[in-house]
Structures are given as C-alpha cells and as structure tokens.
C-alpha positions as a printed NumPy array, in Angstrom:
array([[ 65.003,  84.317, 100.508],
       [ 65.207,  84.747, 104.163],
       [ 67.221,  83.17 , 106.205],
       [ 65.825,  82.21 , 108.835],
       [ 66.723,  80.334, 112.598],
       [ 65.029,  76.894, 114.134],
       [ 65.979,  75.715, 118.077],
       [ 66.21 ,  72.09 , 118.147],
       [ 63.686,  70.787, 120.329],
       [ 66.037,  67.487, 121.149],
       [ 69.227,  69.306, 121.849],
       [ 68.75 ,  72.2  , 121.557],
       [ 71.484,  73.32 , 118.604],
       [ 70.57 ,  76.053, 116.623],
       [ 70.339,  75.865, 112.172],
       [ 69.911,  78.434, 110.104],
       [ 68.071,  78.044, 107.043],
       [ 67.686,  79.289, 103.739],
       [ 63.256,  79.256, 102.991],
       [ 61.115,  80.735, 101.547],
       [ 58.601,  83.085, 103.856],
       [ 56.019,  80.553, 103.331],
       [ 57.849,  77.279, 104.61 ],
       [ 55.892,  74.838, 105.852],
       [ 58.26 ,  71.715, 105.433],
       [ 59.917,  69.822, 108.236],
       [ 63.728,  70.843, 109.416],
       [ 66.901,  68.41 , 110.375],
       [ 68.555,  69.4  , 112.865],
       [ 72.468,  69.26 , 111.581],
       [ 73.403,  67.814, 115.353],
       [ 71.097,  65.154, 116.325],
       [ 68.824,  64.624, 113.154],
       [ 66.307,  65.374, 115.27 ],
       [ 63.336,  66.541, 113.238],
       [ 61.006,  68.733, 116.391],
       [ 62.77 ,  72.178, 115.892],
       [ 61.263,  75.327, 117.103],
       [ 61.341,  78.441, 114.84 ],
       [ 63.203,  81.976, 116.657],
       [ 62.121,  85.204, 116.068],
       [ 65.576,  86.749, 115.16 ],
       [ 66.634,  90.62 , 114.844],
       [ 68.36 ,  92.124, 112.32 ],
       [ 69.219,  96.021, 111.203],
       [ 70.822,  98.206, 109.081],
       [ 73.089, 100.94 , 108.452],
       [ 72.565, 104.151, 106.503],
       [ 75.057, 105.363, 105.203],
       [ 75.029, 109.315, 104.491],
       [ 76.617, 112.638, 105.383],
       [ 73.665, 113.127, 108.426],
       [ 74.56 , 114.531, 111.645],
       [ 70.804, 113.328, 112.809],
       [ 70.476, 110.984, 116.043],
       [ 67.288, 108.835, 116.454],
       [ 66.13 , 111.297, 119.139],
       [ 65.821, 114.339, 115.985],
       [ 63.844, 115.34 , 114.026],
       [ 64.328, 115.868, 110.01 ],
       [ 64.309, 119.563, 108.885],
       [ 62.179, 120.104, 106.341],
       [ 59.495, 118.318, 108.907],
       [ 58.752, 114.987, 107.113],
       [ 61.705, 112.372, 107.329],
       [ 61.346, 109.714, 104.552],
       [ 63.389, 107.224, 106.444],
       [ 60.317, 107.083, 109.184]])
C-alpha cells in the first residue's frame, strides 16, 4: 500500500497515512484531531544501479531505451 500525505486545513500539520489507492474514508489530524484533511501531491524518486554512463540527455546505444 502506498503512503499518502495529508495537510490539516485546521492547523496546517502534515501527516502521512498508509492507505489503498481507492480509499475514500476520512483521516484525523494527529496534531489537533481535525477532520478536514487535504491530500497533497507527493513526488518520488527512483535509483537505478548499474554500470551505464548515460545521462538523461544521452540516447541509448541501441536506439530504443528500455527505461523510457
């Protein structure tokens, strides 16, 4: 299950919740116990390990990149 961040509209506290993607229930702020929470857009990053020296501006040697 993914982790989603919510910001309390009452006090501004940001709390993370582990939930299913199709969750439609309500969350309670862990700081003020408020029930009006706004779901935040979160970013993520991924690390790919390997011996490739390609940068994001380079093209793949074969012409078709399996990572694009």
